[in-house]
C-alpha positions as a printed Julia matrix, in Angstrom:
108×3 Matrix{Float64}:
 -5.4   -16.7    19.7
 -2.48  -16.34   17.29
 -4.74  -16.29   14.23
 -7.16  -13.85   15.86
 -4.31  -11.47   16.64
 -3.01  -11.67   13.08
 -6.5   -11.03   11.67
 -7.0    -8.03   13.97
 -3.67   -6.54   12.91
 -4.54   -7.19    9.26
 -7.86   -5.38    9.63
 -6.2    -2.46   11.38
 -3.57   -2.2     8.65
 -6.14   -2.29    5.85
 -8.17    0.41    7.57
 -5.14    2.65    7.89
 -4.04    2.07    4.29
 -7.52    2.71    2.87
 -7.79    5.93    4.86
 -4.37    7.37    4.16
 -3.81    6.24    0.56
 -5.84    9.01   -1.14
 -4.08   11.62    1.02
 -0.62   10.35    0.15
 -1.47   10.14   -3.56
 -2.79   13.71   -3.44
  0.46   14.87   -1.84
  2.65   13.06   -4.37
  0.62   13.58   -7.57
 -1.67   16.47   -6.74
 -5.44   16.6    -6.96
 -5.87   19.33   -9.54
 -7.23   21.91   -7.12
 -6.26   25.53   -7.77
 -3.78   24.86  -10.55
 -3.54   26.15  -14.1
 -3.78   22.62  -15.53
 -6.39   21.28  -13.12
 -7.97   18.68  -15.39
 -4.64   17.03  -16.26
 -3.64   16.95  -12.6
 -7.02   15.52  -11.57
 -6.65   12.88  -14.28
 -3.24   11.92  -12.94
 -4.7    11.66   -9.44
 -7.51    9.37  -10.59
 -5.19    7.28  -12.74
 -2.77    6.94   -9.83
 -5.52    5.76   -7.46
 -6.78    3.33  -10.09
 -3.3     1.94  -10.72
 -2.72    1.42   -7.01
 -6.09   -0.34   -6.65
 -5.19   -2.6    -9.57
 -1.85   -3.54   -8.01
 -3.53   -4.16   -4.63
 -6.02   -6.52   -6.28
 -3.31   -8.4    -8.13
 -1.27   -8.6    -4.92
 -4.23  -10.0    -2.97
 -4.83  -12.69   -5.58
 -1.14  -13.51   -5.93
 -0.56  -13.73   -2.18
 -3.35  -16.28   -1.79
 -1.95  -18.36   -4.64
  1.6   -18.11   -3.32
  0.53  -18.99    0.21
 -1.45  -21.99   -1.06
  1.57  -23.35   -2.92
  3.86  -22.81    0.06
  1.35  -24.47    2.43
  1.2   -27.52    0.16
  4.97  -27.9     0.18
  6.07  -26.63    3.59
  3.1   -25.92    5.87
  1.31  -22.92    7.32
  4.19  -21.62    9.42
  6.47  -21.3     6.41
  3.68  -19.66    4.39
  3.29  -16.96    7.06
  7.06  -16.44    7.11
  7.25  -16.15    3.31
  4.4   -13.63    3.12
  5.87  -11.77    6.09
  9.2   -11.55    4.25
  7.42  -10.17    1.19
  5.75   -7.57    3.41
  9.1    -6.67    5.0
 10.64   -6.12    1.56
  7.66   -3.91    0.62
  8.12   -1.88    3.82
 11.83   -1.46    3.11
 11.04   -0.32   -0.43
  8.51    2.17    0.95
 10.99    3.62    3.4
 13.76    3.89    0.79
 11.8     4.99   -2.31
  8.81    7.01   -1.02
  9.43   10.74   -1.33
  8.79   13.01    1.62
  5.69   15.09    0.95
  5.73   17.37    3.97
  6.14   20.96    2.85
  9.09   22.81    4.2
  7.79   25.84    6.09
  9.98   28.7     7.12
  9.87   29.52   10.8
  9.96   33.08   12.02
C-alpha cells in the first residue's frame, strides 16, 4: 500500500503542476495580451514554457538514473529518501526565490 500511496500522490502532484504551470508563467513573464510589444512578450512566454519543459524532462531522466545508482549501492529506502531530499530542496528554493504574482489591489 505504501507504493500505491506514493504513486497516487505523484499523479496528483503532476496534475496540479501541469495545470498551474502555464498560469504561473503567464503571471511572471506575461502572455503578450494587450501590450505594446505583444509579440516579444508572447515569445518570452513560449520560450519560458519550453525551457521549463526541457528542465522537467532532464530532471525526470536524471532522477531515474540517480535513483538507480542509489538503489544499487544502498537500497530502495535510501533512494526514496535521497529523491525526497532533492524535492525538499526544490520546494525550499521555490518558497524563497519565487516572486509573488498577486496584484496589489487598493480597497475602498
